[in-house]
KOLLUM-504764 format. One record per residue (C-alpha): residue number from 0; residue in three letters; chain; x, y, z. Coordinates in pm, 1 decimal, always signed. Each point is the difference from the previous one (the first is absolute). Example, Ala and Ser with C-alpha at 12.3 -4.5 7.8 and 13.67 -1.06 7.14 Angstrom:
<recs>
+-----+------+-----+----------+----------+----------+
| seq | type | mol |     east |    north |       up |
+-----+------+-----+----------+----------+----------+
|   0 |  Ala |   A |  +1230.0 |   -450.0 |   +780.0 |
|   1 |  Ser |   A |   +137.0 |   +344.0 |    -66.0 |
+-----+------+-----+----------+----------+----------+
</recs>
This chain:
<recs>
+-----+------+-----+----------+----------+----------+
| seq | type | mol |     east |    north |       up |
+-----+------+-----+----------+----------+----------+
|   0 |  Met |   A |    +10.3 |     +3.2 |    +12.7 |
|   1 |  Leu |   A |   +279.7 |   +234.6 |    +59.5 |
|   2 |  Ala |   A |   +147.3 |    -46.2 |   -373.7 |
|   3 |  Ile |   A |   -368.1 |    +86.6 |   -178.9 |
|   4 |  Gly |   A |     +3.4 |   +306.8 |   +261.7 |
|   5 |  Ile |   A |   +329.9 |   +113.5 |   -126.7 |
|   6 |  Val |   A |    -58.7 |    -64.0 |   -341.7 |
|   7 |  Leu |   A |   -358.6 |   +182.3 |     -7.5 |
|   8 |  Ser |   A |   +167.4 |   +261.2 |   +160.7 |
|   9 |  Val |   A |   +291.7 |    +53.4 |   -259.3 |
|  10 |  Val |   A |   -310.5 |    -19.6 |   -261.9 |
|  11 |  Gly |   A |   -213.1 |   +281.2 |   +184.7 |
|  12 |  Leu |   A |   +328.7 |   +209.3 |    +73.8 |
|  13 |  Gly |   A |    +78.5 |    -63.0 |   -385.2 |
|  14 |  Ser |   A |   -375.0 |    +86.1 |   -140.6 |
|  15 |  Phe |   A |    +11.5 |   +340.2 |   +200.3 |
|  16 |  Cys |   A |   +320.5 |   +108.9 |   -163.8 |
|  17 |  Trp |   A |   -109.5 |   -144.3 |   -333.3 |
|  18 |  Leu |   A |   -316.9 |   +242.8 |    +45.5 |
|  19 |  Leu |   A |   +218.8 |   +262.5 |   +141.7 |
|  20 |  Phe |   A |   +197.0 |     +9.3 |   -378.4 |
|  21 |  Lys |   A |   -288.4 |    -50.3 |   -162.1 |
|  22 |  Leu |   A |   -251.4 |   +264.6 |   +143.0 |
|  23 |  Ala |   A |   +299.1 |   +276.8 |    +59.5 |
|  24 |  Ile |   A |    -99.8 |   +168.6 |   -325.4 |
|  25 |  Tyr |   A |   -382.5 |    +61.8 |   +157.5 |
|  26 |  Ala |   A |    +65.0 |   +167.6 |   +356.0 |
|  27 |  Leu |   A |    -62.6 |   +346.6 |   -147.1 |
|  28 |  Pro |   A |   -306.7 |    -53.5 |   -192.3 |
|  29 |  Val |   A |   -136.7 |   -217.7 |   +310.1 |
|  30 |  Leu |   A |    +69.4 |   +311.3 |   +247.9 |
|  31 |  Ala |   A |   -123.5 |   +202.5 |   -264.5 |
|  32 |  Gly |   A |   -342.7 |   -213.3 |    -45.2 |
|  33 |  Leu |   A |     -0.5 |    -62.6 |   +418.1 |
|  34 |  Thr |   A |    +11.6 |   +390.7 |     +9.0 |
|  35 |  Ala |   A |   -276.3 |    +90.6 |   -217.3 |
|  36 |  Gly |   A |   -171.6 |   -311.0 |    +70.7 |
|  37 |  Leu |   A |    -13.1 |   +143.1 |   +412.4 |
|  38 |  Ala |   A |    -79.3 |   +360.7 |   -102.6 |
|  39 |  Ala |   A |   -290.3 |    -92.3 |   -229.3 |
|  40 |  Phe |   A |    -87.7 |   -226.0 |   +294.8 |
|  41 |  His |   A |    -12.9 |   +271.7 |   +253.0 |
|  42 |  Gly |   A |   -128.5 |   +220.8 |   -233.7 |
|  43 |  Gly |   A |   -328.1 |   -177.4 |    -19.6 |
|  44 |  Ala |   A |    +65.6 |   -207.5 |   -315.6 |
|  45 |  Gly |   A |   -100.7 |   -353.3 |   +191.6 |
|  46 |  Gly |   A |   +169.0 |   -315.9 |    +39.8 |
|  47 |  Ile |   A |    -18.2 |   -116.1 |   -413.8 |
|  48 |  Gly |   A |    +12.8 |   +356.1 |    -91.9 |
|  49 |  Ala |   A |   +334.2 |    +13.4 |   +188.8 |
|  50 |  Ile |   A |   +145.7 |   -316.5 |   -133.4 |
|  51 |  Ile |   A |   -139.0 |   +123.1 |   -370.3 |
|  52 |  Val |   A |   +250.8 |   +322.9 |    +46.6 |
|  53 |  Gly |   A |   +288.4 |   -174.8 |   +155.9 |
|  54 |  Leu |   A |     -0.1 |   -253.5 |   -290.7 |
|  55 |  Val |   A |    -20.7 |   +262.9 |   -256.6 |
|  56 |  Ile |   A |   +264.4 |   +239.2 |   +111.1 |
|  57 |  Gly |   A |   +208.6 |   -292.5 |    +93.3 |
|  58 |  Gly |   A |    -33.9 |   -122.6 |   -360.1 |
|  59 |  Ala |   A |    +56.2 |   +342.9 |   -114.7 |
|  60 |  Thr |   A |   +302.2 |    +80.9 |   +194.7 |
|  61 |  Leu |   A |   +188.5 |   -332.5 |   -135.6 |
|  62 |  Ala |   A |   -102.6 |    +53.2 |   -361.3 |
|  63 |  Leu |   A |    +93.4 |   +356.5 |    -15.1 |
|  64 |  Gly |   A |   +323.3 |    -40.8 |   +155.7 |
|  65 |  Gln |   A |    +98.9 |   -277.8 |   -202.4 |
|  66 |  Ile |   A |    -75.2 |   +234.6 |   -325.5 |
|  67 |  Ala |   A |   +162.4 |   +272.1 |   +136.6 |
|  68 |  Phe |   A |   +290.0 |   -206.0 |    +54.3 |
|  69 |  Ala |   A |    -44.9 |   -157.1 |   -340.7 |
|  70 |  Ile |   A |    -53.5 |   +337.9 |   -236.5 |
|  71 |  Thr |   A |   +257.8 |   +234.8 |   +212.3 |
|  72 |  Arg |   A |   +345.1 |     -9.8 |   -192.9 |
|  73 |  Thr |   A |   +194.8 |   +247.7 |   +255.9 |
|  74 |  Pro |   A |   +165.9 |   -258.0 |   +225.5 |
|  75 |  Leu |   A |    -39.2 |   +220.8 |   +295.9 |
|  76 |  Ile |   A |   -384.6 |    +33.0 |    +11.4 |
|  77 |  Arg |   A |    +26.3 |   -400.1 |    -74.9 |
|  78 |  Ala |   A |   +223.5 |     +9.7 |   +343.6 |
|  79 |  Ile |   A |   -232.0 |   +213.3 |   +175.5 |
|  80 |  Ile |   A |   -360.4 |   -251.4 |   -110.0 |
|  81 |  Gly |   A |   +233.3 |   -291.6 |    +93.4 |
|  82 |  Leu |   A |    +55.9 |   +151.0 |   +365.1 |
|  83 |  Leu |   A |   -360.2 |    +85.6 |    +29.7 |
|  84 |  Tyr |   A |    -53.2 |   -368.5 |    -23.9 |
|  85 |  Ala |   A |   +310.2 |   -144.7 |   +140.6 |
|  86 |  Val |   A |    -32.1 |   +187.1 |   +341.5 |
|  87 |  Pro |   A |   -306.4 |   -132.1 |   +128.8 |
|  88 |  Ala |   A |   +101.5 |   -351.7 |    -82.4 |
|  89 |  Thr |   A |   +327.3 |    +61.8 |   +175.6 |
|  90 |  Val |   A |   -178.8 |   +113.9 |   +299.1 |
|  91 |  Ala |   A |   -269.9 |   -309.5 |    -20.8 |
|  92 |  Gly |   A |   +331.1 |   -252.8 |    -64.2 |
|  93 |  His |   A |   +164.2 |   +146.7 |   +288.9 |
|  94 |  Gln |   A |   -303.7 |    -53.7 |   +248.7 |
|  95 |  Leu |   A |    -51.8 |   -342.1 |   -143.6 |
|  96 |  Ser |   A |   +353.3 |   -107.9 |    +25.7 |
|  97 |  Phe |   A |    +59.0 |   +118.7 |   +322.1 |
|  98 |  Ala |   A |   -341.9 |   -188.6 |   +130.1 |
|  99 |  Leu |   A |   +140.3 |   -339.5 |   -165.6 |
| 100 |  Ala |   A |   +299.7 |   +113.3 |   +164.2 |
| 101 |  Gly |   A |   -124.5 |    -20.6 |   +351.3 |
| 102 |  Ile |   A |   -168.8 |   -314.7 |    -56.1 |
| 103 |  Gly |   A |   +311.3 |   -188.5 |     +6.3 |
| 104 |  Met |   A |   +224.2 |   +240.2 |   +205.0 |
| 105 |  Ser |   A |    +22.4 |   +202.3 |   +240.7 |
| 106 |  Thr |   A |    -10.3 |   +408.6 |    -26.4 |
| 107 |  Gly |   A |   +327.4 |   +102.6 |    -51.0 |
| 108 |  Gly |   A |   +267.2 |   +121.8 |   -284.2 |
| 109 |  Trp |   A |    -52.5 |   -337.3 |   -199.1 |
| 110 |  Gln |   A |   -420.3 |    +52.4 |    -12.1 |
| 111 |  Thr |   A |    +81.8 |   +344.5 |   -138.6 |
| 112 |  Ala |   A |   +278.7 |    -73.1 |   -218.7 |
| 113 |  Phe |   A |   -271.0 |   -254.5 |   -218.5 |
| 114 |  Ala |   A |   -257.5 |   +230.0 |    +22.5 |
| 115 |  Val |   A |   +239.4 |   +264.5 |   -186.3 |
| 116 |  Val |   A |    +72.5 |   -265.5 |   -239.3 |
| 117 |  Gly |   A |   -342.6 |   -103.8 |    -75.1 |
| 118 |  Ala |   A |    -68.6 |   +382.5 |    -15.3 |
| 119 |  Val |   A |   +287.2 |    +59.5 |   -236.6 |
| 120 |  Leu |   A |   -118.6 |   -296.1 |   -214.6 |
| 121 |  Ser |   A |   -361.7 |    +91.8 |     -3.8 |
| 122 |  Gly |   A |    +73.7 |   +365.0 |   -136.0 |
| 123 |  Val |   A |   +235.0 |   -118.5 |   -249.7 |
| 124 |  Thr |   A |   -243.1 |   -264.3 |   -106.4 |
| 125 |  Ala |   A |   -294.8 |   +203.5 |     -2.4 |
| 126 |  Phe |   A |   +198.8 |   +308.4 |   -240.0 |
| 127 |  Ser |   A |   +144.4 |   -321.6 |   -198.8 |
| 128 |  Arg |   A |   -343.1 |    -83.8 |    -97.2 |
| 129 |  Met |   A |    -86.8 |   +356.0 |   -113.0 |
| 130 |  Thr |   A |   +252.0 |    -18.0 |   -219.4 |
| 131 |  Leu |   A |   -147.8 |   -304.6 |   -173.1 |
| 132 |  Phe |   A |   -294.2 |   +204.1 |   -165.4 |
| 133 |  Val |   A |   +265.2 |   +211.0 |   -217.3 |
| 134 |  Pro |   A |    +56.4 |   -113.7 |   -315.4 |
| 135 |  Ala |   A |   +302.3 |    -79.5 |   -133.3 |
| 136 |  Ala |   A |   +192.3 |   +281.0 |   -218.1 |
| 137 |  Asp |   A |    +32.3 |   -241.1 |   -306.2 |
| 138 |  Gly |   A |   -357.0 |   -167.7 |     -8.0 |
| 139 |  Gln |   A |    +82.2 |   -312.4 |   +122.4 |
| 140 |  Gly |   A |    -97.3 |    +51.4 |   +364.4 |
| 141 |  Ser |   A |   -253.0 |   -222.9 |   +170.8 |
| 142 |  Gly |   A |   -247.9 |    +34.9 |   -253.4 |
| 143 |  Gly |   A |   +179.7 |   -197.5 |   -261.1 |
| 144 |  Ser |   A |    -50.8 |    -22.1 |   -395.9 |
| 145 |  His |   A |   -384.2 |    -40.5 |    +60.6 |
| 146 |  Ser |   A |    -41.9 |   +331.7 |   +175.3 |
| 147 |  Pro |   A |   -201.2 |   +242.2 |   -205.5 |
| 148 |  Ile |   A |   +211.2 |   +306.4 |   +131.8 |
| 149 |  Val |   A |   +340.8 |    +26.1 |   -139.5 |
| 150 |  Trp |   A |   +201.7 |   +216.6 |   +265.3 |
| 151 |  Arg |   A |   +313.7 |   +187.7 |   -187.8 |
| 152 |  Pro |   A |   +188.5 |   +282.4 |    +98.8 |
| 153 |  His |   A |    -61.9 |   +340.6 |    -58.3 |
| 154 |  Asp |   A |   +231.6 |    +74.3 |   -277.7 |
| 155 |  Gln |   A |   -110.0 |   -357.0 |   -213.0 |
| 156 |  Arg |   A |   -373.2 |    +96.4 |     -9.5 |
| 157 |  Arg |   A |   -156.3 |    +49.9 |   -351.1 |
+-----+------+-----+----------+----------+----------+
</recs>
């Protein structure tokens, strides 16, 4: 029974870490949707209206951020947009890593070290996932040859 408990603990911790990195980019949209939903609920929209408002605002935040990151050519603006999504993911990664490290060790330096590593990895993951939406300059990006849109550098457009 002890071996099963250890295996299930490792699987559970691995699942939490996988979810952290898989959902890292969604920290800002979830925060925006939650804030808008709570504001709508306190404004008298009711439960269903607050959920709808939260989902619409969260989805719009994600879509607009991805579109803005993909169409912007200036690296500074891309960095700012990427950081807008990476900073909340970094905070969420720190909190989750700190809590998961607290399960296996006492409060101290190692718990904080694991939390900092989790925060950095989570922020880098969120920023790198935002860059996935930027097409390659030569048109050979993630869209492949079946993509109806061909992306070319500005000086090669006809």
